[in-house]
C-alpha positions in Angstrom: -18.1 -16.7 -15.2 -15.5 -15.2 -17.4 -12.8 -17.2 -15.5 -14.6 -20.3 -16.0 -15.4 -19.8 -19.6 -11.3 -18.8 -20.2 -10.7 -22.0 -18.3 -13.0 -24.0 -20.5 -11.7 -22.9 -23.6 -8.3 -23.5 -22.3 -9.1 -27.3 -21.4 -10.9 -27.5 -24.9 -7.9 -26.8 -27.0 -5.3 -28.7 -24.8 -8.3 -31.7 -25.1 -8.2 -31.6 -28.9 -4.3 -31.6 -29.0 -4.2 -35.0 -26.9 -6.4 -36.6 -29.8 -4.5 -35.2 -32.7 -1.8 -32.1 -33.5 -3.8 -28.9 -34.1 -2.7 -25.5 -36.0 -4.9 -22.3 -34.5 -4.7 -19.5 -36.5 -5.9 -16.1 -34.9 -6.1 -13.4 -37.9 -6.0 -9.7 -37.8 -5.1 -9.4 -34.0 -5.4 -5.8 -34.2 -8.9 -6.1 -34.2 -9.1 -8.7 -31.1 -11.6 -7.6 -28.3 -10.3 -7.5 -24.5 -11.3 -11.1 -23.7 -9.5 -12.3 -26.6 -6.5 -10.6 -25.2 -7.3 -11.4 -21.9 -7.2 -15.2 -22.8 -4.0 -15.5 -24.5 -1.5 -15.0 -21.4 -3.1 -17.6 -19.8 -3.2 -19.9 -22.8 0.5 -19.5 -23.9 2.1 -20.9 -20.9 -0.1 -24.2 -21.1 1.1 -24.9 -25.0 5.0 -24.9 -24.3 4.4 -29.0 -24.0 1.5 -29.7 -25.8 1.1 -30.5 -29.6 -0.8 -27.1 -30.3 0.8 -24.8 -32.5 -0.5 -21.1 -32.2 -0.2 -18.6 -35.0 -1.2 -14.9 -34.2 -1.5 -12.5 -37.6 -1.9 -9.0 -37.7 -0.9 -5.8 -39.4 2.2 -3.9 -37.4 1.3 -0.4 -37.8 -2.4 -1.0 -36.7 -1.1 -3.5 -33.6 1.2 -0.5 -32.6 -1.7 1.8 -33.0 -4.1 0.0 -30.6 -2.4 0.3 -27.0 -4.4 -2.7 -25.9 -3.3 -5.0 -28.2 0.3 -3.7 -28.5 0.7 -4.1 -24.7 -0.8 -7.2 -24.4 1.9 -8.7 -27.0 4.5 -6.9 -25.2 3.3 -8.4 -22.2 3.7 -12.1 -23.7 7.0 -11.2 -25.2 8.4 -10.4 -21.6 6.7 -13.3 -20.3 8.5 -16.1 -22.8 9.8 -14.5 -25.9 7.5 -15.6 -29.0 8.8 -16.6 -32.4 8.2 -13.3 -34.3 8.0 -13.3 -38.2 7.6 -10.1 -39.9 6.3 -10.2 -43.3 7.7 -7.3 -45.6 6.5 -6.4 -49.2 7.1 -9.0 -51.6 10.4 -8.1 -53.9 10.8 -8.6 -57.6 12.0 -12.3 -57.1 9.1 -13.0 -54.7 6.6 -11.6 -57.7 8.6 -13.3 -60.6 8.1 -16.5 -58.6 4.4 -15.9 -58.2 4.2 -15.2 -62.0 6.0 -18.3 -63.2 3.7 -20.3 -60.7 0.7 -18.7 -62.3 1.4 -18.9 -65.8 3.9 -22.0 -65.6 6.6 -19.9 -67.3 8.4 -17.0 -66.6 7.0 -13.8 -68.1 9.6 -10.7 -67.2 6.9 -7.9 -68.8 4.3 -9.0 -66.7 6.4 -9.6 -63.6 7.9 -6.0 -64.1 4.0 -4.6 -64.6 2.9 -6.3 -61.2 6.2 -5.3 -59.2 5.7 -1.4 -60.5 1.8 -1.5 -60.2 1.7 -3.2 -56.7 4.6 -2.0 -55.0 5.1 -5.2 -53.5 1.8 -4.8 -51.1 0.3 -8.1 -51.2 -3.1 -7.2 -51.1 -2.5 -4.8 -53.9 -0.9 -7.4 -56.1 -3.7 -10.1 -55.3 -6.4 -7.3 -56.1 -4.5 -6.4 -59.6 -4.7 -10.1 -60.4 -8.1 -10.0 -60.0 -8.8 -7.1 -61.9 -6.9 -8.8 -64.8 -8.8 -12.0 -64.3 -12.3 -10.3 -64.2 -11.2 -8.4 -67.6 -10.3 -11.0 -69.2 -6.6 -10.9 -69.7 -6.1 -14.0 -67.3 -7.7 -17.2 -68.4 -7.6 -20.5 -66.9 -5.8 -23.7 -68.7 -6.5 -27.2 -68.4 -3.2 -27.9 -66.6 -4.7 -25.8 -63.3 -2.6 -22.7 -64.6 -3.3 -19.4 -66.1 -2.3 -17.9 -69.3 -2.0 -14.4 -70.5 -3.9 -13.1 -73.4 -3.3 -9.6 -75.2 -1.3 -6.9 -74.1 -1.0 -5.3 -70.5 -4.2 -3.1 -69.9 -3.3 0.2 -70.4 -5.8 1.7 -68.1 -4.8 0.2 -65.2 -5.1 2.6 -62.1 -2.0 4.3 -61.2 -2.5 4.1 -57.5 -3.9 0.4 -56.4 -5.5 -0.2 -53.2 -8.5 2.1 -53.0 -8.5 2.2 -56.7 -8.1 -1.0 -57.4 -11.0 -2.0 -54.9 -12.8 0.8 -56.5 -12.2 -0.8 -60.3 -13.8 -4.1 -58.8 -17.0 -2.0 -57.0 -17.5 -0.4 -60.0 -18.3 -3.9 -61.6 -21.3 -4.6 -59.3 -25.0 -4.4 -60.1 -27.4 -2.2 -58.2 -28.5 -4.2 -56.0 -25.4 -5.8 -55.0 -23.4 -2.4 -54.3 -26.8 -1.4 -51.7 -26.3 -5.0 -50.0 -22.4 -4.2 -49.9 -22.7 -0.8 -48.6 -24.9 -1.9 -45.8 -22.7 -4.3 -44.9 -20.0 -1.9 -44.7 -21.8 0.3 -42.3 -22.7 -3.1 -40.4 -19.0 -3.9 -39.6 -16.4 -6.9 -40.7 -18.5 -9.2 -39.2 -22.1 -9.3 -40.8 -24.9 -11.1 -39.3 -27.4 -12.6 -42.2 -30.7 -11.2 -40.4 -29.1 -8.0 -39.4 -28.3 -7.3 -43.1 -31.6 -8.4 -44.3 -33.6 -5.9 -42.0 -31.3 -3.1 -42.9 -31.6 -3.8 -46.6 -35.2 -4.2 -46.5 -37.4 -1.3 -47.7 -37.9 1.6 -45.8 -40.9 1.2 -42.8 -41.5 -1.2 -40.5 -38.9 -4.2 -40.4 -40.7 -7.2 -41.8 -40.2 -10.3 -40.5 -39.3 -12.4 -43.6 -36.7 -10.0 -45.0 -34.1 -12.9 -44.6 -35.9 -14.9 -47.1 -35.9 -11.9 -49.9 -34.9 -13.5 -53.1 -33.0 -10.3 -54.1 -31.1 -10.1 -51.2 -30.0 -13.8 -51.8 -29.1 -13.1 -55.4 -27.0 -9.7 -54.4 -25.1 -11.8 -51.8 -24.1 -14.5 -54.1 -22.7 -12.0 -56.6 -20.7 -10.5 -53.3 -19.5 -14.1 -52.7 -18.7 -15.2 -56.3 -16.6 -11.6 -56.5 -15.0 -12.4 -53.1 -16.0 -9.5 -51.5 -17.5 -11.3 -48.9 -16.9 -14.6 -47.3 -19.9 -16.6 -45.8 -19.5 -17.6 -41.8 -21.8 -19.7 -39.5 -23.9 -16.5 -39.0 -23.9 -14.4 -42.1 -20.5 -13.0 -43.9 -17.4 -10.8 -43.2 -15.4 -8.7 -45.6 -12.8 -10.9 -47.5 -10.3 -7.7 -46.2 -11.2 -4.8 -44.2 -9.5 -2.8 -46.9 -12.5 -3.5 -48.8 -14.9 -2.6 -46.2 -13.4 0.8 -45.2 -12.9 2.1 -49.2 -16.8 1.1 -49.5 -17.7 3.0 -46.5 -15.6 6.0 -47.5 -17.3 6.3 -50.5 -20.6 7.1 -48.9 -21.6 10.7 -48.1 -22.3 12.1 -44.3 -25.8 12.2 -44.8 -25.9 8.4 -46.5 -23.9 7.1 -43.4 -25.8 8.6 -41.0 -29.3 7.3 -42.7 -27.8 4.0 -42.5 -26.4 3.9 -39.2 -29.9 4.8 -38.0 -30.8 1.6 -39.7 -28.6 -0.4 -38.7 -29.2 0.7 -35.1 -33.0 0.4 -35.4 -32.5 -3.1 -36.8 -30.4 -3.8 -34.0 -32.7 -2.9 -31.0 -35.3 -5.3 -32.7 -33.2 -8.2 -33.4 -30.3 -8.0 -30.7 -31.5 -5.3 -28.0 -28.2 -6.7 -25.6 -25.8 -5.5 -28.2 -25.4 -2.4 -26.1 -22.3 -1.2 -27.3 -22.9 -2.1 -31.0 -26.1 0.2 -30.4 -24.5 3.0 -28.8 -21.8 3.1 -31.9 -24.7 3.0 -34.3 -26.7 5.6 -32.7 -23.5 8.0 -32.1 -22.6 7.6 -36.0 -26.3 8.1 -36.7 -26.1 11.8 -35.1 -28.5 10.7 -32.5 -26.7 11.5 -29.0 -29.3 10.5 -26.2 -29.9 6.9 -27.3 -26.1 6.7 -27.8 -25.5 7.6 -24.2 -28.0 5.3 -22.8 -26.6 2.4 -24.2 -23.2 3.0 -23.5 -24.1 3.6 -20.1 -25.9 0.4 -20.0 -22.9 -1.3 -21.6 -20.5 0.4 -18.9 -22.7 -1.2 -16.3 -22.8 -4.8 -17.7 -19.0 -4.6 -18.1 -18.4 -3.7 -14.6 -20.9 -6.7 -13.5 -18.6 -9.1 -15.7 -15.5 -7.6 -14.1 -14.5 -6.5 -17.8 -12.7 -3.5 -16.5 -11.0 -2.6 -19.7 -14.7 -2.9 -21.7 -15.7 -0.9 -19.1 -13.2 1.9 -19.3 -13.5 1.8 -23.3 -17.2 2.8 -22.8 -16.6 5.6 -20.3 -14.1 7.1 -22.7 -16.7 7.0 -25.2 -19.2 8.6 -23.1 -17.2 11.5 -21.8 -16.5 12.3 -26.1 -20.1 12.4 -26.1 -20.9 14.7 -23.0 -19.5 17.5 -24.1 -22.7 20.3 -23.6 -22.8 22.5 -20.6 -26.0 20.9 -19.6 -24.2 17.4 -19.3 -21.7 18.7 -16.5 -23.4 16.3 -13.9 -23.6 13.5 -16.2 -20.0 14.0 -17.2 -19.0 13.6 -13.1 -20.9 10.4 -12.9 -18.7 9.0 -15.7 -15.6 10.4 -14.2 -16.6 8.9 -10.9 -17.6 5.5 -12.3 -14.3 5.6 -14.4 -12.4 6.5 -11.5 -13.5 3.6 -9.4 -12.7 1.2 -12.0 -9.3 2.6 -12.7 -8.8 1.9 -9.0 -9.4 -1.3 -9.1 -6.9 -1.9 -11.9 -4.4 -0.1 -9.9 -3.9 3.1 -12.4 -3.4 5.5 -9.7 -2.3 8.2 -11.8 -5.1 8.5 -14.7 -7.7 7.9 -11.5 -5.8 11.0 -9.9 -6.3 13.0 -12.9 -10.1 12.0 -12.9 -10.3 13.0 -9.2 -8.8 16.4 -10.0 -11.3 16.7 -12.8 -13.9 15.9 -10.3 -13.2 18.4 -8.0 -13.4 20.8 -10.3 -16.9 20.0 -11.9 -18.0 19.7 -8.3 -17.1 23.3 -7.4 -18.3 24.8 -11.0 -21.7 23.0 -10.2 -21.5 24.2 -6.5 -22.7 21.1 -5.4 -21.5 20.5 -1.7 -22.4 16.7 -2.0 -20.7 15.8 -4.9 -17.4 18.0 -3.6 -17.6 15.9 -0.5 -17.7 12.6 -2.0 -14.8 13.8 -4.3 -12.5 14.6 -1.3 -13.7 11.3 0.3 -12.4 9.1 -2.8 -9.4 11.4 -3.2 -8.7 10.7 0.4 -8.8 7.1 -0.3 -6.4 8.0 -3.1 -4.1 9.5 -1.1 -4.2 6.7 1.5 -3.4 3.8 -0.7 -0.2 5.6 -2.1 1.1 6.3 1.6 0.2 9.8 1.8 -1.7 9.6 5.1 -1.2 13.6 5.7 -3.1 14.5 2.6 -5.5 11.6 3.1 -6.5 13.0 6.6 -6.9 16.4 5.4 -9.3 15.3 2.4 -11.5 13.1 4.8 -11.7 15.7 7.6 -12.8 18.3 5.1 -15.5 15.7 3.4 -16.6 15.0 7.2 -17.5 18.7 8.1 -19.2 18.8 4.6 -21.4 16.1 5.4 -22.2 17.0 8.6 -23.6 20.3 7.5 -25.6 18.3 5.1 -26.9 16.0 7.9 -25.9 12.9 5.5 -25.3 10.3 8.5 -24.3 7.4 6.3 -21.9 9.4 4.6 -20.4 10.7 7.9 -19.9 7.4 8.5 -18.1 6.3 6.0 -15.7 9.4 6.5 -15.2 8.2 10.1 -14.4 4.5 9.0 -12.0 5.9 6.7 -10.2 8.1 9.3 -10.1 5.1 11.5 -8.3 3.1 8.7 -6.0 5.7 7.9 -5.2 5.6 12.0 -4.9 2.0 11.3 -2.1 2.2 9.1 -0.4 5.1 10.6 -0.5 2.6 13.9 -2.3 4.8 16.1 -4.5 2.3 17.7 -6.4 4.5 20.5 -7.7 6.9 17.3 -8.2 4.2 15.1 -10.3 2.1 17.7 -12.3 5.8 18.5 -13.5 6.3 14.8 -14.1 2.8 13.9 -16.3 2.5 17.0 -18.2 5.6 16.3 -18.7 4.6 12.5 -19.9 1.0 13.3 -22.5 2.3 15.9 -23.6 4.1 13.0 -23.8 1.3 10.4 -25.6 -0.4 12.9 -28.3 1.8 13.4 -28.3 2.4 9.6 -28.8 -1.6 9.1 -25.6 -1.4 6.7 -24.0 -4.6 7.2 -21.0 -3.5 4.2 -20.1 -0.9 6.6 -20.2 -2.8 9.4 -18.1 -5.6 8.1 -15.2 -2.3 7.1 -15.4 -1.0 10.6 -15.0 -4.7 12.0 -11.7 -5.6 10.0 -10.3 -2.0 11.0 -11.1 -2.8 14.8 -9.6 -6.5 14.2 -6.1 -4.7 12.5 -6.3 -2.1 15.6 -6.7 -5.1 18.3 -4.1 -6.9 16.7 -1.8 -3.8 16.8 -2.5 -3.7 20.4 -1.7 -7.4 20.6 -4.8 -8.5 21.6 -5.2 -11.7 19.4 -8.5 -12.9 20.9 -10.7 -9.6 20.4 -9.1 -9.5 16.7 -10.3 -12.7 16.0 -13.7 -12.1 17.4 -13.8 -9.0 15.0 -13.2 -11.7 12.0 -16.0 -14.2 13.4 -18.3 -11.4 13.2 -17.2 -10.3 9.9 -17.6 -13.4 8.4 -21.1 -14.0 9.6 -22.3 -10.4 8.4 -20.6 -11.0 4.9 -22.2 -14.5 4.2 -25.3 -12.9 4.7 -24.7 -10.4 2.0 -24.0 -12.5 -0.5 -21.5 -10.0 -2.2 -18.4 -11.6 -3.8 -16.3 -8.4 -2.6 -17.6 -8.7 0.8 -17.2 -12.4 1.2 -13.9 -12.1 -0.2 -12.8 -9.4 2.3 -14.2 -11.5 5.4 -12.5 -14.8 4.0 -9.1 -12.7 3.9 -9.8 -11.2 7.3 -10.6 -14.7 8.8 -7.7 -15.9 7.2 -5.6 -13.4 8.6 -6.8 -13.9 12.0 -5.8 -17.2 11.7 -2.4 -16.4 10.6 -1.8 -14.1 13.8 -3.2 -16.5 16.1 -0.5 -19.4 14.5 -3.0 -21.7 13.0 -1.3 -21.7 9.4 -3.7 -24.6 7.9 -6.5 -22.6 8.5 -5.0 -19.6 7.2 -4.2 -21.3 4.2 -7.6 -22.4 3.7 -9.3 -19.1 3.9 -6.8 -17.0 2.2 -7.1 -19.4 -0.8 -10.9 -19.1 -0.7 -10.1 -15.2 -0.5 -8.0 -15.2 -3.6 -10.5 -17.1 -5.7 -12.9 -14.6 -5.1 -10.7 -11.6 -5.6 -9.8 -13.3 -9.0 -13.3 -13.7 -10.0 -13.7 -9.9 -8.9 -10.5 -8.6 -10.6 -9.4 -6.9 -7.6 -5.8 -6.6 -8.1 -4.5 -4.8 -5.3 -6.6 -7.2 -3.0 -5.1 -10.3 -4.8 -1.4 -8.8 -4.1 -2.2 -8.7 -0.2 -4.0 -12.2 -0.3 -0.6 -13.2 -2.4 1.4 -11.7 0.3 -0.1 -13.5 3.2 -0.1 -16.5 1.6 3.5 -16.3 1.0 4.1 -15.6 4.9 1.9 -18.5 5.5 4.0 -20.7 3.2 7.2 -19.7 4.7 5.8 -20.2 8.5 5.3 -23.9 6.9 8.7 -24.2 5.6 7.6 -24.0 1.7 10.0 -21.9 0.7 9.3 -22.6 -3.0 5.2 -21.6 -2.8 6.3 -19.0 -0.7 8.7 -17.0 -3.4 6.1 -17.4 -5.9 3.4 -15.9 -4.0 5.5 -12.8 -2.7 6.8 -12.3 -6.7 3.5 -12.4 -7.7 2.3 -9.8 -4.8 5.4 -7.4 -5.5 4.8 -7.4 -9.4 1.1 -6.5 -8.9 1.7 -3.8 -5.9 4.2 -2.3 -8.3 2.1 -2.5 -10.8 -1.2 -0.8 -8.9 1.5 1.6 -7.4 0.7 1.0 -3.9 4.0 1.8 -2.3 3.2 0.9 1.5 2.1 -2.9 0.6 5.2 -2.7 -1.7 7.6 -2.2 1.0 5.8 -4.9 3.0 6.5 -7.3 0.1 10.2 -5.8 0.0 10.6 -7.0 3.7 8.9 -10.3 3.3 11.3 -11.4 0.7 14.3 -10.4 2.4 13.3 -12.4 5.4 12.3 -15.3 2.9 15.9 -14.7 1.6 17.5 -15.0 5.1 15.8 -18.5 5.4 16.9 -19.8 2.1 20.5 -19.0 3.3 20.8 -15.8 0.9 22.2 -13.0 3.0 23.2 -10.7 0.4 19.9 -10.8 -1.5 18.4 -10.3 2.1 20.0 -7.4 3.0 19.2 -5.8 -0.3 15.6 -6.3 0.2 15.6 -5.2 3.4 17.4 -2.0 2.9 15.0 -1.3 0.0 12.1 -2.1 2.3 13.4 0.0 5.4 14.2 3.2 3.1 10.6 3.0 2.1 9.2 2.9 5.4 11.0 6.0 6.2 10.0 7.8 3.4 6.2 7.0 4.2 6.9 7.5 7.6 6.2 4.3 9.0 8.4 3.5 11.7 6.7 0.8 13.5 7.5 -1.3 10.1 10.8 0.1 9.7 12.2 -1.0 12.9 11.1 -4.9 12.2 12.9 -4.3 8.8 15.9 -3.3 10.9 16.2 -5.9 13.0 16.1 -8.7 10.5 18.7 -6.3 8.4 21.0 -7.1 11.4 20.5 -10.9 11.1 21.5 -10.5 7.2 24.6 -8.3 8.2 25.4 -11.0 10.6 25.3 -13.8 8.3 27.4 -11.4 6.0 30.1 -11.3 8.9 29.5 -7.6 9.4 29.0 -7.9 13.4 30.0 -3.9 13.9 26.6 -3.4 11.5 24.4 -6.3 12.8 25.1 -5.4 16.7 24.5 -1.4 15.7 21.2 -1.9 13.8 19.6 -4.5 16.4 20.4 -2.3 19.0 18.9 0.7 17.2 15.8 -1.5 16.6 15.5 -2.5 20.5 16.1 0.8 21.6 13.3 2.1 19.3 10.8 -0.3 20.4 11.6 0.2 24.1 11.3 4.0 23.6 7.4 3.1 23.6 7.2 2.9 19.9 3.4 2.0 19.2 2.1 -0.4 16.8 4.9 -2.8 16.4 3.3 -6.1 15.0 5.1 -9.3 17.0 7.2 -7.4 19.0 9.0 -10.5 20.2 10.6 -10.8 16.8 13.0 -7.9 17.4 13.8 -9.3 20.7 14.3 -12.5 19.4 16.8 -11.2 16.4 18.5 -9.1 18.9 18.8 -12.4 21.2 20.6 -14.2 17.9 22.8 -11.3 17.2 23.7 -10.9 20.8 24.7 -14.7 21.1 26.6 -14.7 17.8 29.2 -12.0 19.0 29.6 -13.1 22.5 27.3 -10.6 24.3 25.6 -13.3 26.5 24.2 -11.2 29.2 22.5 -8.8 26.3 21.8 -11.8 24.3 19.5 -13.6 27.9 18.0 -10.3 28.4 16.7 -10.0 25.0 16.0 -13.8 24.9 13.9 -13.0 28.4 12.0 -10.2 26.9 11.0 -12.0 23.7 9.5 -14.6 26.1 7.6 -12.0 28.3 6.1 -10.5 25.1 4.8 -13.5 24.0 3.4 -14.8 27.7 1.9 -11.6 27.9 0.0 -11.9 24.1 -0.8 -15.7 25.2 -2.7 -14.3 28.6 -5.0 -12.3 26.5 -6.2 -15.6 24.4 -9.3 -16.8 26.5 -9.4 -20.2 24.4 -7.0 -22.5 25.6 -6.7 -24.1 21.9 -6.2 -21.2 20.2 -3.6 -20.0 22.8 -1.8 -23.1 22.1 -1.8 -22.5 18.3 -0.3 -18.7 19.1 2.5 -20.3 21.3 3.5 -23.0 18.8 2.3 -21.8 15.5 4.8 -19.2 14.6 8.4 -20.4 13.9 9.7 -17.4 16.0 7.3 -18.2 18.9 8.8 -22.2 18.9 12.2 -20.8 18.6 11.8 -18.3 21.9 10.4 -21.2 23.8 13.3 -23.5 22.7 15.8 -21.3 23.4 14.1 -20.3 26.9 14.1 -23.9 27.4 17.7 -24.5 26.9 18.7 -21.6 29.5 20.2 -22.1 32.9 18.5 -20.8 36.0 18.3 -17.1 36.5 21.7 -15.8 37.7 23.5 -18.0 35.0 24.1 -17.7 31.4 24.7 -20.6 28.9 27.4 -19.7 26.9 29.4 -21.7 24.0 33.5 -21.1 24.7 36.4 -22.4 22.5 38.1 -25.6 24.0 41.3 -24.7 25.8 43.4 -26.8 23.0 41.9 -25.3 20.4 44.1 -23.4 17.8 44.5 -19.6 18.6 45.7 -18.4 15.3 41.7 -18.7 13.8 38.3 -19.1 15.1 37.5 -22.3 16.6 35.1 -24.8 14.3 32.0 -26.1 16.1 33.9 -29.5 17.2 36.3 -27.3 18.9 33.8 -25.3 21.3 32.1 -26.5 24.5 29.1 -25.4 26.3 29.6 -23.8 29.7 27.3 -22.6 32.2 28.5 -19.5 33.8 27.2 -18.3 37.2 27.1 -14.7 36.8 25.2 -13.9 40.1 25.6 -15.9 43.1 22.5 -14.1 44.7 23.1 -13.5 48.5 26.9 -14.3 48.5 27.5 -11.9 46.0 25.2 -9.5 47.8 27.5 -9.7 50.6 30.6 -9.1 49.0 29.3 -6.0 46.9 28.4 -4.4 50.4 31.9 -5.2 52.1 33.9 -4.6 49.3 32.2 -2.6 46.4 31.3 -3.3 42.7 34.6 -3.4 41.3 35.5 -6.3 43.7 32.2 -8.1 43.1 32.9 -7.7 39.5 36.6 -9.3 39.6 35.6 -12.0 42.2 32.6 -12.7 39.3 35.3 -12.9 37.0 37.8 -15.3 38.9 34.5 -17.2 39.0 33.8 -17.7 35.3 37.3 -18.7 34.8 37.4 -21.2 37.2 34.2 -22.5 35.7 35.3 -22.1 32.2 38.4 -24.2 33.0 36.7 -27.0 34.8 35.0 -27.4 31.4 38.1 -27.7 29.5 37.2 -24.4 27.8 39.2 -21.0 27.7 37.3 -17.9 27.2 38.2 -14.6 25.3 38.2 -11.1 26.8 35.0 -10.6 24.6 33.5 -13.5 26.3 33.8 -12.3 29.9 32.7 -8.8 28.8 30.1 -9.9 27.2 29.1 -12.1 30.2 29.3 -9.4 32.5 27.6 -6.8 30.4 30.8 -4.4 30.5 33.4 -3.2 28.1 36.4 -5.5 27.0 38.2 -2.9 28.2 37.4 -3.1 31.9 37.7 -6.8 31.6 41.5 -6.3 30.6 41.9 -3.8 33.4 40.6 -6.0 35.9 42.5 -8.9 34.6 45.8 -7.1 35.1 44.9 -5.8 38.5 44.0 -9.9 39.4 47.3 -11.0 38.1 49.2 -8.3 40.2 47.9 -9.8 43.2 48.9 -13.1 42.1 46.1 -14.8 40.4 47.2 -16.9 37.2 44.6 -16.1 34.7 44.8 -17.3 31.0 42.6 -16.2 28.5 42.1 -16.7 24.5 43.8 -13.9 22.3 41.5 -12.3 20.2 40.9 -14.6 17.2 41.6 -12.8 13.6 38.6 -11.1 11.8 
């Protein structure tokens, strides 16, 4: 609802600009509420090419004193610097010009007096002039100017501001002063009906208070004197300074009495104004109703996803709940505030609240609260990649819940432990915990708990390479979520199914579901979920070749993940941006991003993700012509994978990347072996997808799977290698260009013939016979191989090849190879 309202306001502003240019002035920005501040970042970028001029005004000291407003302005400046104008105090020349315009001529004495008394503060200067006007010293002329009469008054207050305003207040009638005092207690914006009720005689609030002729007369006096300004629904103070001076003149007992009067009037007229009711009851010294209304205000703000407003309510509640008997209520407020802090990604503040909750739970000797806090802190640790402490807290909480006999809480903890295992790539442990939790949730009839478990089982199945089982879990999630009607659940289900489609290779369906998920994430205000959805939308766009859209999504994901301090997903975003830079032909940026991602994985003990980053880093290094580093890192990645590293997502990528590196540095046998290994991974996973249509999507939907299929199709039969060699007539002093190469099919294993030779004469004789055969096949194709080409085909060292060539030459074989090209 809030998003639709914001979009409607933006459309209205832009629509009016199509009719005629518009100037919009937003005054006193230091008092702006959170909803106004949230609109500005959405509106300003849309104004660059419109006929709209937006002028924001505010007092700098108070802007800086309000963190929410100041941070919003700083964020707007970073997005696109705003034209900023600082209005300083008026100097003597400016005051002289004002006097000249006022009187029609210069008056040095009057100018000096104004400069001295106002100190250049425009408010004080204007208030001084009003005092002189009201005192009969300034009189209007027929020409529309003013004339000075008499000597400058000697009785002017020595310090203006409060004194000047107080001077004007002293001229009020008792009725007008009473109304102004009530208005000052109500606030800057004063509803007329509310003012009428507050100003009515003590006793039950009258129905016709607004028609009181005495109130109307007093209001007219205040309007005439310029202390109040009329609005559509009542009045507002001409300046906040005026309201503060009036309010500060009241004694504490007067303030409490009037605040109570305002609170009772608000309850009668505007019972849904929870925050105002809480403010006035608190100021009246009535704590219980203040707590009641602040709690209701926080609940409503949460329901509207107005997180900053909710946090403000919680802060005020904690200021009120300071007695020893308030400890349970204080715990509950901290719990709710920690949840909202988690939604906006303020992990540091959330952690402080969790520690205070633990302290309170132990003080209260409340096992249920202690277990609940340990569970929350476990999740807090996990979101920051600290899986060891996360498991410790979850197991401690689980043990308490078992003693308490709380089945639902046990299911929550088992589910949480299962998710921790998912993130640490422990598929068997994840499945065990999640299946146990799912059984309890099913027995309890809890659809949300079931959805959470099914999502985890989906991830675990994917880690195990079972795409079809993962897809099945995703469909169950969607059916359960739609039945709940909860936007959080439905958004998560759309994300889950979108991820299923991505893993299966159906990028079109993945994008549709992920966009639905993003819309719901933005509605609920879940920043972390928005980031993760942006991440996968970026991956989908990259798979579809839309690199510009991919960049936008991944940049947004990285920005939000840094904001919410999710280190693990930040590593994912860095890695994805590195892979994208490779597709964009920017290997230097790719290497930088991938190294950062790799370091983050190692810091967080995420080897299954680190090995993928290392594999892509090898491709970046290859593009930067650092063949040695590329080969070393690619070999390391393959070695870790083949050592049984669990939980590597899409391991065919590592093998295919190794194929590309090996082929580029002429290690032909290693390239063929890596490509065949990649093909076996794809085939094995495809076999586990029962639906033929889904199997087809998997084989063709991912870029890497298509590339593997194409490369395998281009390979010759077993025992042969497809290699690219320099033509025999290519210059030898440099690397050959593509036009100076030729594709040659080498026979590295002649089957029975080679086996018989090895049996008769041994492996050395077989290798040298194969060497002669490779040289003959190259010569027949008009190519000339290097020693490295031959070593790469036979999967031996160049030193071994050189020794074999020397031996063959001694036997009279006329062997010619291409010299090593310059590096």
